[in-house]
C-alpha positions as CSV (number, residue, x, y, z in Angstrom):
1,X,36.0,15.4,199.2
2,X,36.5,16.2,195.4
3,X,34.3,18.9,192.8
4,X,33.0,15.7,191.4
5,X,31.8,14.1,195.1
6,X,30.0,18.0,195.7
7,X,28.7,18.1,191.8
8,X,25.2,19.1,192.9
9,X,22.0,16.7,191.8
10,X,19.5,18.9,189.8
11,X,15.5,18.6,188.0
12,X,14.8,21.0,185.5
13,X,11.8,22.5,185.1
14,X,10.2,24.6,182.2
15,X,12.4,27.5,181.3
16,X,15.5,25.7,182.1
17,X,15.3,26.2,185.3
18,X,17.7,24.3,188.0
19,X,16.4,22.8,191.3
20,X,18.4,21.1,193.9
21,X,17.2,18.2,194.8
22,X,19.2,18.2,197.9
23,X,17.4,21.9,198.8
24,X,14.5,21.4,196.8
25,X,15.0,24.7,195.7
26,X,15.3,26.6,192.1
27,X,18.7,28.4,191.8
28,X,17.3,31.4,190.7
29,X,13.4,33.1,190.9
30,X,10.5,31.5,188.6
31,X,9.8,34.9,187.9
32,X,12.9,35.9,186.0
33,X,16.2,35.0,187.4
34,X,18.0,38.1,186.0
35,X,15.5,40.3,186.8
36,X,15.5,39.4,190.5
37,X,19.3,39.8,190.1
38,X,19.0,43.6,188.9
39,X,16.5,44.1,192.2
40,X,17.9,41.7,195.5
41,X,21.6,41.8,194.2
42,X,22.6,45.2,192.3
43,X,19.9,47.7,193.2
44,X,19.7,46.5,196.9
45,X,23.3,47.3,197.3
46,X,23.2,50.8,195.2
47,X,25.4,49.2,192.4
48,X,26.0,50.5,189.6
49,X,26.3,53.7,191.0
50,X,28.9,52.7,194.1
51,X,31.5,50.8,191.4
52,X,34.9,51.9,191.7
53,X,38.4,50.3,190.5
54,X,39.3,47.8,193.0
55,X,35.8,47.8,194.3
56,X,35.3,44.4,195.8
57,X,32.0,42.3,196.2
58,X,31.7,38.7,197.8
59,X,28.7,36.2,197.3
60,X,27.3,33.6,199.7
61,X,26.1,30.5,196.9
62,X,27.3,31.1,193.0
63,X,25.3,28.3,192.2
64,X,24.7,28.9,188.0
65,X,27.1,31.9,188.1
66,X,24.0,34.3,187.5
67,X,25.0,37.3,189.6
68,X,28.1,37.5,188.9
69,X,27.0,38.1,184.8
70,X,24.5,40.3,186.0
71,X,27.2,42.6,187.3
72,X,29.4,42.1,185.1
73,X,26.8,43.8,182.3
74,X,26.9,47.5,184.2
75,X,30.4,47.0,185.4
76,X,33.0,49.7,183.5
77,X,35.2,49.9,186.2
78,X,37.7,46.7,187.0
79,X,36.3,45.4,189.9
80,X,36.9,42.1,192.3
81,X,34.0,39.2,192.6
82,X,34.7,36.4,195.3
83,X,32.1,33.9,195.9
84,X,31.6,30.9,198.1
85,X,30.3,27.5,197.0
86,X,29.8,24.3,198.0
87,X,28.2,22.5,195.5
88,X,30.2,23.4,192.6
89,X,27.9,22.8,188.9
90,X,30.3,21.0,186.4
91,X,30.4,23.3,183.1
92,X,28.0,20.9,181.4
93,X,24.8,22.3,184.1
94,X,26.3,25.9,183.9
95,X,26.0,25.2,180.2
96,X,22.2,24.3,180.1
97,X,21.0,26.7,182.8
98,X,22.6,29.6,180.8
99,X,21.0,28.6,177.9
100,X,18.2,30.8,179.3
101,X,19.7,33.6,179.3
102,X,20.8,34.2,175.6
103,X,21.5,37.8,176.1
104,X,24.3,36.9,178.5
105,X,25.9,34.4,176.0
106,X,29.0,36.4,175.3
107,X,29.8,36.5,179.4
108,X,28.7,33.4,180.2
109,X,30.7,31.6,177.5
110,X,33.3,33.5,179.1
111,X,32.5,32.3,182.8
112,X,32.5,28.6,181.7
113,X,36.1,28.8,179.8
114,X,37.6,30.2,182.7
115,X,35.6,28.0,185.2
116,X,37.3,25.0,185.5
117,X,40.8,27.2,187.3
118,X,38.1,28.7,189.8
119,X,40.1,32.2,188.7
120,X,38.8,34.0,185.5
121,X,37.6,37.4,183.9
122,X,33.9,38.4,183.2
123,X,34.0,41.6,181.3
124,X,35.9,43.8,183.6
125,X,35.2,41.8,186.5
126,X,37.7,39.6,187.9
127,X,36.3,36.7,189.6
128,X,37.1,34.2,191.7
129,X,35.0,30.7,193.1
130,X,35.9,29.4,196.5
131,X,34.6,25.6,196.8
132,X,34.2,24.8,199.9
133,X,31.2,24.8,202.9
134,X,31.3,28.5,203.9
135,X,31.6,28.3,207.6
136,X,35.0,26.7,206.8
137,X,36.4,29.1,204.1
138,X,35.2,32.5,205.0
139,X,36.8,32.7,208.6
140,X,39.6,31.5,206.7
141,X,39.4,34.1,203.6
142,X,42.0,37.2,203.8
143,X,39.4,39.4,202.0
144,X,37.0,42.1,202.8
145,X,34.0,42.9,200.9
146,X,32.5,46.3,200.1
147,X,29.4,45.0,198.9
148,X,27.9,41.1,199.5
149,X,25.1,38.8,198.2
150,X,23.5,36.7,200.4
151,X,22.6,33.9,198.3
152,X,22.3,30.5,199.3
153,X,19.1,28.4,199.2
154,X,15.9,29.6,201.2
155,X,17.2,29.4,204.9
156,X,14.4,26.8,205.9
157,X,15.9,24.9,203.5
158,X,19.7,25.5,204.2
159,X,20.0,26.5,207.3
160,X,23.9,26.3,207.7
161,X,24.3,29.1,205.4
162,X,22.0,32.0,207.8
163,X,23.4,30.9,210.7
164,X,24.1,33.3,213.7
165,X,28.0,32.7,213.2
166,X,28.5,33.2,209.2
167,X,26.6,36.4,209.6
168,X,29.5,37.8,212.2
169,X,32.0,36.6,209.7
170,X,30.3,38.6,206.6
171,X,30.3,41.0,208.9
172,X,33.9,40.6,209.6
173,X,35.0,40.5,206.2
174,X,33.2,43.4,205.2
175,X,35.1,46.9,204.4
176,X,34.0,49.9,206.6
177,X,30.5,51.2,205.5
178,X,30.4,48.0,203.2
179,X,26.8,46.4,202.3
180,X,24.4,43.3,202.0
181,X,21.5,42.8,200.3
182,X,19.9,39.4,200.4
183,X,15.7,38.1,198.6
184,X,15.2,37.0,202.4
185,X,13.3,38.9,205.0
186,X,13.0,36.1,207.6
187,X,13.2,37.3,210.9
188,X,16.8,35.1,212.6
189,X,18.4,36.1,209.6
190,X,17.6,39.7,210.0
191,X,18.4,39.5,213.3
192,X,22.0,37.7,212.8
193,X,22.7,40.3,210.7
194,X,21.7,43.3,213.0
195,X,23.5,41.0,215.9
196,X,27.0,40.8,213.7
197,X,26.7,45.1,213.4
198,X,24.4,45.5,209.8
199,X,21.7,48.1,210.0
200,X,19.2,46.2,208.5
201,X,16.2,47.4,206.8
202,X,13.0,45.8,204.8
203,X,12.5,46.4,201.5
204,X,9.3,45.4,198.8
205,X,11.0,42.0,197.1
206,X,11.0,41.0,193.5
207,X,8.0,40.3,191.3
208,X,5.3,40.6,194.2
209,X,7.6,38.9,196.7
210,X,6.5,41.1,200.2
211,X,10.0,42.2,201.7
212,X,14.2,41.0,200.9
213,X,16.4,42.5,203.6
214,X,19.6,45.2,202.8
215,X,21.4,46.9,205.3
216,X,24.9,48.8,205.6
217,X,27.9,47.6,208.1
218,X,27.5,50.4,211.0
């Protein structure tokens, strides 16, 4: 399967928010995507306080690259970022999505400039996007992350990205004491992460959402 075959079909909501027709789910919060990235994925992993040279963030679900852009905003030392994405947006789709965040214009331009090669730099972040089904690509990955952004589409709509086997692979590819954060507090996701070895906590979600989940590898 080529990247072209995998390019997502999108609808666009007011405010420039892309919605996947495959999963019937928006790519970022209707209540502020950048704010959600900061609350869930950065604060949920105690970032930027933990960042140090060589720190490695990994992600399930690259989407528009918004979480990478949020990370690049706060990174002041050289760090690494690896994201797993089954349905990569085209450069034109990325550009349209990034129009919603004019404050990130320089960083998003750097992302799009390097994106076709799947390895690129955004600020202090060395990024790689690994294309394919994460159930295949993550087990083959040789890296280990200090922090995970678990950002697939909603578990009810994209269950493949939240199954027990994949959560076990997340744990297997986590450094000792490493963490995860995700916007979902679905019980089966929390149980899968606990079974994989994480100590899991529910905390308040973004913009009035009742709960999100975060945890540390025991």
